[in-house]
PDB file of N, CA, C and O in Angstrom:
ATOM      1  N   PRO A   1      15.187   1.915   5.558  1.00  0.00           N
ATOM      2  CA  PRO A   1      13.739   2.209   5.215  1.00  0.00           C
ATOM      3  C   PRO A   1      13.721   3.409   4.561  1.00  0.00           C
ATOM      4  O   PRO A   1      14.359   4.413   4.878  1.00  0.00           O
ATOM      5  N   TYR A   2      12.783   3.244   3.408  1.00  0.00           N
ATOM      6  CA  TYR A   2      12.437   4.424   2.408  1.00  0.00           C
ATOM      7  C   TYR A   2      11.002   4.426   2.327  1.00  0.00           C
ATOM      8  O   TYR A   2      10.295   3.595   2.896  1.00  0.00           O
ATOM      9  N   VAL A   3      10.519   5.511   1.503  1.00  0.00           N
ATOM     10  CA  VAL A   3       9.147   5.336   1.222  1.00  0.00           C
ATOM     11  C   VAL A   3       9.140   6.030  -0.424  1.00  0.00           C
ATOM     12  O   VAL A   3       9.591   7.158  -0.624  1.00  0.00           O
ATOM     13  N   ILE A   4       8.683   5.349  -1.302  1.00  0.00           N
ATOM     14  CA  ILE A   4       8.412   5.362  -2.365  1.00  0.00           C
ATOM     15  C   ILE A   4       6.956   5.787  -3.033  1.00  0.00           C
ATOM     16  O   ILE A   4       6.035   4.989  -3.209  1.00  0.00           O
ATOM     17  N   VAL A   5       6.920   7.317  -3.400  1.00  0.00           N
ATOM     18  CA  VAL A   5       5.314   7.794  -3.687  1.00  0.00           C
ATOM     19  C   VAL A   5       5.364   7.822  -5.031  1.00  0.00           C
ATOM     20  O   VAL A   5       6.159   8.403  -5.770  1.00  0.00           O
ATOM     21  N   CYS A   6       4.294   7.031  -5.314  1.00  0.00           N
ATOM     22  CA  CYS A   6       3.851   6.908  -6.939  1.00  0.00           C
ATOM     23  C   CYS A   6       2.392   7.285  -7.177  1.00  0.00           C
ATOM     24  O   CYS A   6       1.487   6.585  -6.724  1.00  0.00           O
ATOM     25  N   ASN A   7       2.179   8.311  -7.835  1.00  0.00           N
ATOM     26  CA  ASN A   7       1.147   8.816  -8.270  1.00  0.00           C
ATOM     27  C   ASN A   7       0.506   8.389  -9.364  1.00  0.00           C
ATOM     28  O   ASN A   7       0.020   9.378  -9.913  1.00  0.00           O
ATOM     29  N   HIS A   8       0.255   7.385  -9.970  1.00  0.00           N
ATOM     30  CA  HIS A   8      -0.101   6.727 -11.284  1.00  0.00           C
ATOM     31  C   HIS A   8      -1.408   7.316 -11.812  1.00  0.00           C
ATOM     32  O   HIS A   8      -2.342   7.674 -11.095  1.00  0.00           O
ATOM     33  N   GLN A   9      -1.361   7.389 -13.447  1.00  0.00           N
ATOM     34  CA  GLN A   9      -2.506   7.998 -13.698  1.00  0.00           C
ATOM     35  C   GLN A   9      -3.516   7.342 -14.215  1.00  0.00           C
ATOM     36  O   GLN A   9      -4.648   7.799 -14.052  1.00  0.00           O
ATOM     37  N   ALA A  10      -3.341   6.263 -14.870  1.00  0.00           N
ATOM     38  CA  ALA A  10      -3.651   5.005 -15.567  1.00  0.00           C
ATOM     39  C   ALA A  10      -3.364   3.428 -14.817  1.00  0.00           C
ATOM     40  O   ALA A  10      -2.414   3.165 -14.079  1.00  0.00           O
ATOM     41  N   SER A  11      -4.540   2.427 -15.264  1.00  0.00           N
ATOM     42  CA  SER A  11      -4.147   1.397 -14.642  1.00  0.00           C
ATOM     43  C   SER A  11      -2.767   0.360 -15.133  1.00  0.00           C
ATOM     44  O   SER A  11      -2.177  -0.521 -14.508  1.00  0.00           O
ATOM     45  N   LEU A  12      -2.572   0.904 -16.522  1.00  0.00           N
ATOM     46  CA  LEU A  12      -0.958   0.182 -17.110  1.00  0.00           C
ATOM     47  C   LEU A  12       0.152   0.826 -16.409  1.00  0.00           C
ATOM     48  O   LEU A  12       1.092   0.034 -16.355  1.00  0.00           O
ATOM     49  N   ASP A  13       0.471   2.137 -15.754  1.00  0.00           N
ATOM     50  CA  ASP A  13       1.237   2.488 -15.235  1.00  0.00           C
ATOM     51  C   ASP A  13       1.940   1.169 -14.092  1.00  0.00           C
ATOM     52  O   ASP A  13       3.102   0.767 -14.043  1.00  0.00           O
ATOM     53  N   ILE A  14       1.054   0.850 -13.481  1.00  0.00           N
ATOM     54  CA  ILE A  14       1.547  -0.409 -12.082  1.00  0.00           C
ATOM     55  C   ILE A  14       2.394  -1.347 -12.831  1.00  0.00           C
ATOM     56  O   ILE A  14       3.162  -1.971 -12.098  1.00  0.00           O
ATOM     57  N   LEU A  15       2.492  -1.695 -14.401  1.00  0.00           N
ATOM     58  CA  LEU A  15       3.309  -2.612 -14.726  1.00  0.00           C
ATOM     59  C   LEU A  15       4.973  -2.179 -14.953  1.00  0.00           C
ATOM     60  O   LEU A  15       5.964  -2.844 -15.254  1.00  0.00           O
ATOM     61  N   GLY A  16       4.755  -0.751 -14.657  1.00  0.00           N
ATOM     62  CA  GLY A  16       6.078  -0.024 -14.964  1.00  0.00           C
ATOM     63  C   GLY A  16       6.421   0.265 -13.657  1.00  0.00           C
ATOM     64  O   GLY A  16       7.614   0.569 -13.649  1.00  0.00           O
ATOM     65  N   MET A  17       5.913   0.319 -12.472  1.00  0.00           N
ATOM     66  CA  MET A  17       6.110   0.378 -11.455  1.00  0.00           C
ATOM     67  C   MET A  17       6.700  -0.600 -10.741  1.00  0.00           C
ATOM     68  O   MET A  17       7.612  -0.338  -9.957  1.00  0.00           O
ATOM     69  N   VAL A  18       6.254  -1.818 -10.930  1.00  0.00           N
ATOM     70  CA  VAL A  18       6.385  -3.313 -10.409  1.00  0.00           C
ATOM     71  C   VAL A  18       7.967  -3.548 -11.053  1.00  0.00           C
ATOM     72  O   VAL A  18       8.680  -4.160 -10.257  1.00  0.00           O
ATOM     73  N   GLU A  19       8.454  -3.283 -11.975  1.00  0.00           N
ATOM     74  CA  GLU A  19       9.831  -3.030 -12.520  1.00  0.00           C
ATOM     75  C   GLU A  19      10.583  -2.257 -11.701  1.00  0.00           C
ATOM     76  O   GLU A  19      11.607  -2.816 -11.307  1.00  0.00           O
ATOM     77  N   VAL A  20      10.424  -1.264 -11.356  1.00  0.00           N
ATOM     78  CA  VAL A  20      11.105  -0.506 -10.107  1.00  0.00           C
ATOM     79  C   VAL A  20      11.247  -0.514  -8.937  1.00  0.00           C
ATOM     80  O   VAL A  20      12.344  -0.351  -8.402  1.00  0.00           O
ATOM     81  N   ILE A  21       9.823  -0.765  -8.120  1.00  0.00           N
ATOM     82  CA  ILE A  21      10.057  -1.146  -6.731  1.00  0.00           C
ATOM     83  C   ILE A  21      10.487  -2.510  -6.017  1.00  0.00           C
ATOM     84  O   ILE A  21      10.264  -3.693  -6.275  1.00  0.00           O
ATOM     85  N   PRO A  22      11.099  -1.940  -5.149  1.00  0.00           N
ATOM     86  CA  PRO A  22      11.805  -3.132  -4.546  1.00  0.00           C
ATOM     87  C   PRO A  22      11.148  -4.690  -4.252  1.00  0.00           C
ATOM     88  O   PRO A  22       9.934  -4.891  -4.220  1.00  0.00           O
ATOM     89  N   ASP A  23      11.933  -5.495  -4.096  1.00  0.00           N
ATOM     90  CA  ASP A  23      10.897  -6.830  -4.019  1.00  0.00           C
ATOM     91  C   ASP A  23      10.331  -6.866  -2.374  1.00  0.00           C
ATOM     92  O   ASP A  23       9.304  -7.519  -2.191  1.00  0.00           O
ATOM     93  N   ARG A  24      10.874  -6.287  -1.349  1.00  0.00           N
ATOM     94  CA  ARG A  24      10.747  -6.142  -0.111  1.00  0.00           C
ATOM     95  C   ARG A  24       9.487  -5.214   0.277  1.00  0.00           C
ATOM     96  O   ARG A  24       8.724  -5.374   1.230  1.00  0.00           O
ATOM     97  N   CYS A  25       9.461  -4.093  -0.810  1.00  0.00           N
ATOM     98  CA  CYS A  25       8.346  -3.134  -0.956  1.00  0.00           C
ATOM     99  C   CYS A  25       6.885  -3.766  -0.590  1.00  0.00           C
ATOM    100  O   CYS A  25       6.470  -4.877  -0.921  1.00  0.00           O
ATOM    101  N   VAL A  26       6.272  -2.857   0.110  1.00  0.00           N
ATOM    102  CA  VAL A  26       4.656  -2.947   0.574  1.00  0.00           C
ATOM    103  C   VAL A  26       4.136  -2.074   0.173  1.00  0.00           C
ATOM    104  O   VAL A  26       4.766  -1.061   0.478  1.00  0.00           O
ATOM    105  N   PRO A  27       2.991  -1.793  -0.566  1.00  0.00           N
ATOM    106  CA  PRO A  27       2.408  -0.630  -1.450  1.00  0.00           C
ATOM    107  C   PRO A  27       1.053  -0.664  -0.309  1.00  0.00           C
ATOM    108  O   PRO A  27       0.475  -1.620   0.208  1.00  0.00           O
ATOM    109  N   ILE A  28       0.856   0.739  -0.189  1.00  0.00           N
ATOM    110  CA  ILE A  28      -0.253   1.331   0.321  1.00  0.00           C
ATOM    111  C   ILE A  28      -1.425   1.757  -0.694  1.00  0.00           C
ATOM    112  O   ILE A  28      -1.162   2.615  -1.536  1.00  0.00           O
ATOM    113  N   ALA A  29      -2.739   1.174  -0.642  1.00  0.00           N
ATOM    114  CA  ALA A  29      -3.491   1.701  -1.601  1.00  0.00           C
ATOM    115  C   ALA A  29      -4.859   2.298  -0.984  1.00  0.00           C
ATOM    116  O   ALA A  29      -5.215   2.015   0.159  1.00  0.00           O
ATOM    117  N   LYS A  30      -5.512   3.051  -1.741  1.00  0.00           N
ATOM    118  CA  LYS A  30      -6.897   3.776  -0.825  1.00  0.00           C
ATOM    119  C   LYS A  30      -7.823   2.043  -1.059  1.00  0.00           C
ATOM    120  O   LYS A  30      -7.707   1.258  -1.999  1.00  0.00           O
ATOM    121  N   LYS A  31      -8.551   1.948  -0.017  1.00  0.00           N
ATOM    122  CA  LYS A  31      -9.358   1.331   0.469  1.00  0.00           C
ATOM    123  C   LYS A  31     -10.180   1.106  -0.567  1.00  0.00           C
ATOM    124  O   LYS A  31     -10.205  -0.090  -0.856  1.00  0.00           O
ATOM    125  N   GLU A  32     -10.894   1.811  -1.271  1.00  0.00           N
ATOM    126  CA  GLU A  32     -12.188   1.984  -2.395  1.00  0.00           C
ATOM    127  C   GLU A  32     -11.370   0.513  -3.451  1.00  0.00           C
ATOM    128  O   GLU A  32     -12.155  -0.162  -4.117  1.00  0.00           O
ATOM    129  N   LEU A  33     -10.342   0.268  -3.486  1.00  0.00           N
ATOM    130  CA  LEU A  33      -9.564  -0.954  -4.343  1.00  0.00           C
ATOM    131  C   LEU A  33      -9.967  -2.458  -3.622  1.00  0.00           C
ATOM    132  O   LEU A  33     -10.079  -3.505  -4.260  1.00  0.00           O
ATOM    133  N   LEU A  34     -10.177  -2.304  -1.985  1.00  0.00           N
ATOM    134  CA  LEU A  34     -10.508  -3.625  -1.698  1.00  0.00           C
ATOM    135  C   LEU A  34     -11.901  -4.270  -2.378  1.00  0.00           C
ATOM    136  O   LEU A  34     -12.125  -5.439  -2.692  1.00  0.00           O
ATOM    137  N   TYR A  35     -12.770  -3.061  -2.495  1.00  0.00           N
ATOM    138  CA  TYR A  35     -14.169  -3.195  -3.091  1.00  0.00           C
ATOM    139  C   TYR A  35     -14.635  -3.999  -4.681  1.00  0.00           C
ATOM    140  O   TYR A  35     -15.742  -4.375  -5.065  1.00  0.00           O
ATOM    141  N   LEU A  36     -13.394  -4.052  -5.300  1.00  0.00           N
ATOM    142  CA  LEU A  36     -13.337  -3.974  -6.877  1.00  0.00           C
ATOM    143  C   LEU A  36     -13.328  -5.955  -6.886  1.00  0.00           C
ATOM    144  O   LEU A  36     -12.430  -6.511  -7.519  1.00  0.00           O
ATOM    145  N   GLY A  37     -14.087  -6.565  -6.352  1.00  0.00           N
ATOM    146  CA  GLY A  37     -14.175  -8.107  -6.575  1.00  0.00           C
ATOM    147  C   GLY A  37     -12.719  -8.868  -6.485  1.00  0.00           C
ATOM    148  O   GLY A  37     -12.132  -9.069  -5.422  1.00  0.00           O
ATOM    149  N   THR A  38     -12.244  -9.250  -7.763  1.00  0.00           N
ATOM    150  CA  THR A  38     -10.646 -10.320  -7.728  1.00  0.00           C
ATOM    151  C   THR A  38      -9.941  -9.069  -7.661  1.00  0.00           C
ATOM    152  O   THR A  38      -9.202  -9.105  -6.677  1.00  0.00           O
ATOM    153  N   VAL A  39      -9.840  -7.895  -8.324  1.00  0.00           N
ATOM    154  CA  VAL A  39      -8.690  -7.147  -8.146  1.00  0.00           C
ATOM    155  C   VAL A  39      -8.360  -6.851  -6.536  1.00  0.00           C
ATOM    156  O   VAL A  39      -7.208  -6.827  -6.102  1.00  0.00           O
ATOM    157  N   GLY A  40      -9.551  -6.629  -5.718  1.00  0.00           N
ATOM    158  CA  GLY A  40      -9.529  -6.515  -4.158  1.00  0.00           C
ATOM    159  C   GLY A  40      -8.888  -7.397  -3.474  1.00  0.00           C
ATOM    160  O   GLY A  40      -8.072  -7.089  -2.605  1.00  0.00           O
ATOM    161  N   TRP A  41      -9.232  -8.777  -3.839  1.00  0.00           N
ATOM    162  CA  TRP A  41      -9.049 -10.106  -3.065  1.00  0.00           C
ATOM    163  C   TRP A  41      -7.380 -10.129  -3.842  1.00  0.00           C
ATOM    164  O   TRP A  41      -6.404 -10.417  -3.149  1.00  0.00           O
ATOM    165  N   ALA A  42      -7.296  -9.935  -4.700  1.00  0.00           N
ATOM    166  CA  ALA A  42      -5.440 -10.038  -5.148  1.00  0.00           C
ATOM    167  C   ALA A  42      -4.890  -8.890  -4.482  1.00  0.00           C
ATOM    168  O   ALA A  42      -3.734  -9.082  -4.106  1.00  0.00           O
ATOM    169  N   CYS A  43      -5.267  -7.983  -4.273  1.00  0.00           N
ATOM    170  CA  CYS A  43      -4.312  -7.138  -3.351  1.00  0.00           C
ATOM    171  C   CYS A  43      -4.501  -7.243  -2.006  1.00  0.00           C
ATOM    172  O   CYS A  43      -3.577  -6.847  -1.296  1.00  0.00           O
ATOM    173  N   TRP A  44      -5.630  -7.750  -1.404  1.00  0.00           N
ATOM    174  CA  TRP A  44      -5.623  -8.171  -0.266  1.00  0.00           C
ATOM    175  C   TRP A  44      -4.389  -9.390   0.035  1.00  0.00           C
ATOM    176  O   TRP A  44      -3.525  -9.439   0.910  1.00  0.00           O
ATOM    177  N   LEU A  45      -4.637 -10.085  -0.799  1.00  0.00           N
ATOM    178  CA  LEU A  45      -3.988 -11.572  -0.551  1.00  0.00           C
ATOM    179  C   LEU A  45      -1.937 -11.312  -0.842  1.00  0.00           C
ATOM    180  O   LEU A  45      -1.115 -12.019  -0.260  1.00  0.00           O
ATOM    181  N   CYS A  46      -1.485  -9.998  -1.989  1.00  0.00           N
ATOM    182  CA  CYS A  46      -0.331  -9.584  -1.936  1.00  0.00           C
ATOM    183  C   CYS A  46       0.046  -8.849  -0.509  1.00  0.00           C
ATOM    184  O   CYS A  46       1.206  -8.507  -0.281  1.00  0.00           O
ATOM    185  N   GLY A  47      -0.795  -8.679   0.232  1.00  0.00           N
ATOM    186  CA  GLY A  47      -0.384  -8.024   1.670  1.00  0.00           C
ATOM    187  C   GLY A  47      -0.192  -6.408   1.548  1.00  0.00           C
ATOM    188  O   GLY A  47       0.681  -5.772   2.139  1.00  0.00           O
ATOM    189  N   ILE A  48      -1.323  -5.785   0.534  1.00  0.00           N
ATOM    190  CA  ILE A  48      -1.411  -4.571   0.403  1.00  0.00           C
ATOM    191  C   ILE A  48      -1.880  -3.793   1.509  1.00  0.00           C
ATOM    192  O   ILE A  48      -2.743  -4.394   2.147  1.00  0.00           O
ATOM    193  N   ILE A  49      -1.598  -2.655   1.949  1.00  0.00           N
ATOM    194  CA  ILE A  49      -2.051  -2.362   3.314  1.00  0.00           C
ATOM    195  C   ILE A  49      -3.134  -1.186   2.634  1.00  0.00           C
ATOM    196  O   ILE A  49      -2.748  -0.730   1.557  1.00  0.00           O
ATOM    197  N   PHE A  50      -4.313  -0.712   3.107  1.00  0.00           N
ATOM    198  CA  PHE A  50      -5.062  -0.231   2.626  1.00  0.00           C
ATOM    199  C   PHE A  50      -5.827   1.141   3.480  1.00  0.00           C
ATOM    200  O   PHE A  50      -6.356   0.844   4.552  1.00  0.00           O
ATOM    201  N   ILE A  51      -5.870   2.027   3.214  1.00  0.00           N
ATOM    202  CA  ILE A  51      -5.916   3.431   4.205  1.00  0.00           C
ATOM    203  C   ILE A  51      -7.352   4.011   3.284  1.00  0.00           C
ATOM    204  O   ILE A  51      -7.606   3.945   2.081  1.00  0.00           O
ATOM    205  N   ASP A  52      -8.021   4.515   4.296  1.00  0.00           N
ATOM    206  CA  ASP A  52      -9.504   5.218   3.828  1.00  0.00           C
ATOM    207  C   ASP A  52      -8.931   6.544   3.818  1.00  0.00           C
ATOM    208  O   ASP A  52      -8.323   6.927   4.818  1.00  0.00           O
ATOM    209  N   ARG A  53      -9.060   7.341   2.737  1.00  0.00           N
ATOM    210  CA  ARG A  53      -8.849   8.196   2.613  1.00  0.00           C
ATOM    211  C   ARG A  53      -9.578   9.598   2.705  1.00  0.00           C
ATOM    212  O   ARG A  53      -9.086  10.707   2.498  1.00  0.00           O
ATOM    213  N   HIS A  54     -10.851   9.278   3.062  1.00  0.00           N
ATOM    214  CA  HIS A  54     -12.215  10.049   3.577  1.00  0.00           C
ATOM    215  C   HIS A  54     -11.637  10.008   4.886  1.00  0.00           C
ATOM    216  O   HIS A  54     -12.100  11.094   5.234  1.00  0.00           O
ATOM    217  N   LYS A  55     -11.059   9.662   5.790  1.00  0.00           N
ATOM    218  CA  LYS A  55     -11.266   9.538   7.420  1.00  0.00           C
ATOM    219  C   LYS A  55      -9.981   9.683   7.347  1.00  0.00           C
ATOM    220  O   LYS A  55      -9.170   8.824   7.001  1.00  0.00           O
ATOM    221  N   ARG A  56      -9.681  11.261   7.816  1.00  0.00           N
ATOM    222  CA  ARG A  56      -7.686  11.453   7.623  1.00  0.00           C
ATOM    223  C   ARG A  56      -7.157  10.767   9.070  1.00  0.00           C
ATOM    224  O   ARG A  56      -6.045  10.297   9.310  1.00  0.00           O
ATOM    225  N   GLU A  57      -8.021  10.844   9.718  1.00  0.00           N
ATOM    226  CA  GLU A  57      -7.373   9.931  11.619  1.00  0.00           C
ATOM    227  C   GLU A  57      -6.651   8.914  11.216  1.00  0.00           C
ATOM    228  O   GLU A  57      -5.443   8.684  11.162  1.00  0.00           O
ATOM    229  N   ASP A  58      -8.495   7.822  10.688  1.00  0.00           N
ATOM    230  CA  ASP A  58      -8.010   6.528  10.535  1.00  0.00           C
ATOM    231  C   ASP A  58      -6.665   6.325   9.347  1.00  0.00           C
ATOM    232  O   ASP A  58      -6.005   5.292   9.459  1.00  0.00           O
ATOM    233  N   ALA A  59      -6.389   7.057   8.527  1.00  0.00           N
ATOM    234  CA  ALA A  59      -5.575   6.715   7.679  1.00  0.00           C
ATOM    235  C   ALA A  59      -4.066   6.938   8.249  1.00  0.00           C
ATOM    236  O   ALA A  59      -3.057   6.257   8.065  1.00  0.00           O
ATOM    237  N   ILE A  60      -4.300   8.366   9.157  1.00  0.00           N
ATOM    238  CA  ILE A  60      -2.735   8.427   9.882  1.00  0.00           C
ATOM    239  C   ILE A  60      -2.458   7.047  10.778  1.00  0.00           C
ATOM    240  O   ILE A  60      -1.403   6.427  10.637  1.00  0.00           O
ATOM    241  N   ASN A  61      -3.335   6.683  11.570  1.00  0.00           N
ATOM    242  CA  ASN A  61      -3.510   5.580  12.648  1.00  0.00           C
ATOM    243  C   ASN A  61      -2.954   4.429  11.869  1.00  0.00           C
ATOM    244  O   ASN A  61      -2.147   3.734  12.487  1.00  0.00           O
ATOM    245  N   VAL A  62      -3.309   3.985  10.255  1.00  0.00           N
ATOM    246  CA  VAL A  62      -3.157   2.572  10.279  1.00  0.00           C
ATOM    247  C   VAL A  62      -1.231   2.985   9.551  1.00  0.00           C
ATOM    248  O   VAL A  62      -0.322   2.155   9.548  1.00  0.00           O
ATOM    249  N   ILE A  63      -1.135   4.155   9.132  1.00  0.00           N
ATOM    250  CA  ILE A  63       0.036   4.634   8.559  1.00  0.00           C
ATOM    251  C   ILE A  63       1.014   4.120   9.839  1.00  0.00           C
ATOM    252  O   ILE A  63       1.856   3.228   9.731  1.00  0.00           O
ATOM    253  N   SER A  64       0.746   4.804  10.958  1.00  0.00           N
ATOM    254  CA  SER A  64       1.592   4.626  12.227  1.00  0.00           C
ATOM    255  C   SER A  64       1.744   3.684  12.686  1.00  0.00           C
ATOM    256  O   SER A  64       2.778   3.336  13.256  1.00  0.00           O
ATOM    257  N   GLN A  65       0.384   2.807  12.501  1.00  0.00           N
ATOM    258  CA  GLN A  65       0.712   1.567  13.144  1.00  0.00           C
ATOM    259  C   GLN A  65       1.761   0.572  12.270  1.00  0.00           C
ATOM    260  O   GLN A  65       2.360  -0.371  12.787  1.00  0.00           O
ATOM    261  N   THR A  66       1.837   0.837  11.300  1.00  0.00           N
ATOM    262  CA  THR A  66       2.485   0.155  10.304  1.00  0.00           C
ATOM    263  C   THR A  66       4.164   0.450   9.837  1.00  0.00           C
ATOM    264  O   THR A  66       5.023  -0.148   9.188  1.00  0.00           O
ATOM    265  N   ALA A  67       4.049   1.720  10.575  1.00  0.00           N
ATOM    266  CA  ALA A  67       5.525   2.144  10.923  1.00  0.00           C
ATOM    267  C   ALA A  67       6.267   1.691  12.241  1.00  0.00           C
ATOM    268  O   ALA A  67       7.480   1.628  12.441  1.00  0.00           O
ATOM    269  N   ARG A  68       5.330   1.425  12.997  1.00  0.00           N
ATOM    270  CA  ARG A  68       5.995   0.723  14.377  1.00  0.00           C
ATOM    271  C   ARG A  68       6.320  -0.271  14.326  1.00  0.00           C
ATOM    272  O   ARG A  68       7.387  -0.644  14.813  1.00  0.00           O
ATOM    273  N   THR A  69       5.376  -1.140  13.625  1.00  0.00           N
ATOM    274  CA  THR A  69       5.837  -2.436  13.186  1.00  0.00           C
ATOM    275  C   THR A  69       6.741  -3.051  12.456  1.00  0.00           C
ATOM    276  O   THR A  69       7.111  -4.225  12.433  1.00  0.00           O
ATOM    277  N   MET A  70       7.183  -1.723  11.609  1.00  0.00           N
ATOM    278  CA  MET A  70       8.390  -2.150  11.094  1.00  0.00           C
ATOM    279  C   MET A  70       9.662  -1.609  11.960  1.00  0.00           C
ATOM    280  O   MET A  70      10.786  -1.983  11.628  1.00  0.00           O
ATOM    281  N   ARG A  71       9.498  -0.776  13.012  1.00  0.00           N
ATOM    282  CA  ARG A  71      10.821  -1.082  13.780  1.00  0.00           C
ATOM    283  C   ARG A  71      11.041  -1.942  14.367  1.00  0.00           C
ATOM    284  O   ARG A  71      12.188  -2.334  14.584  1.00  0.00           O
ATOM    285  N   GLN A  72       9.600  -2.696  14.961  1.00  0.00           N
ATOM    286  CA  GLN A  72       9.774  -3.291  16.289  1.00  0.00           C
ATOM    287  C   GLN A  72      10.240  -4.449  15.797  1.00  0.00           C
ATOM    288  O   GLN A  72      10.806  -5.210  16.582  1.00  0.00           O
ATOM    289  N   GLU A  73      10.072  -4.888  14.138  1.00  0.00           N
ATOM    290  CA  GLU A  73      10.261  -5.938  13.727  1.00  0.00           C
ATOM    291  C   GLU A  73      11.568  -6.179  12.818  1.00  0.00           C
ATOM    292  O   GLU A  73      11.916  -7.145  12.139  1.00  0.00           O
ATOM    293  N   ASN A  74      12.182  -4.871  13.080  1.00  0.00           N
ATOM    294  CA  ASN A  74      13.375  -4.519  12.421  1.00  0.00           C
ATOM    295  C   ASN A  74      13.165  -4.848  10.546  1.00  0.00           C
ATOM    296  O   ASN A  74      14.059  -5.356   9.870  1.00  0.00           O
ATOM    297  N   VAL A  75      11.900  -4.454  10.030  1.00  0.00           N
ATOM    298  CA  VAL A  75      11.581  -4.892   8.622  1.00  0.00           C
ATOM    299  C   VAL A  75      11.958  -3.475   7.831  1.00  0.00           C
ATOM    300  O   VAL A  75      11.591  -2.390   8.283  1.00  0.00           O
ATOM    301  N   ARG A  76      12.449  -3.555   7.047  1.00  0.00           N
ATOM    302  CA  ARG A  76      12.665  -2.841   5.843  1.00  0.00           C
ATOM    303  C   ARG A  76      11.422  -2.402   4.794  1.00  0.00           C
ATOM    304  O   ARG A  76      11.676  -1.782   3.762  1.00  0.00           O
TER     305      ARG A  76
END
């Protein structure tokens, strides 16, 4: 397992990242994207994990729970 950190500056950068990111990779996005109408729905349906960047403890808990699930289910 590994972590890829992408700090894209524009919405078009995602097109390049999709070509590089492995198939079994699950992105983590800021929770604000969830409320962008169709974009939020598409992200949610694709399995993106949302974190609240303004609540540090909640974000840490979400990432920790994801890591535990990955270990328990032996998922990369």
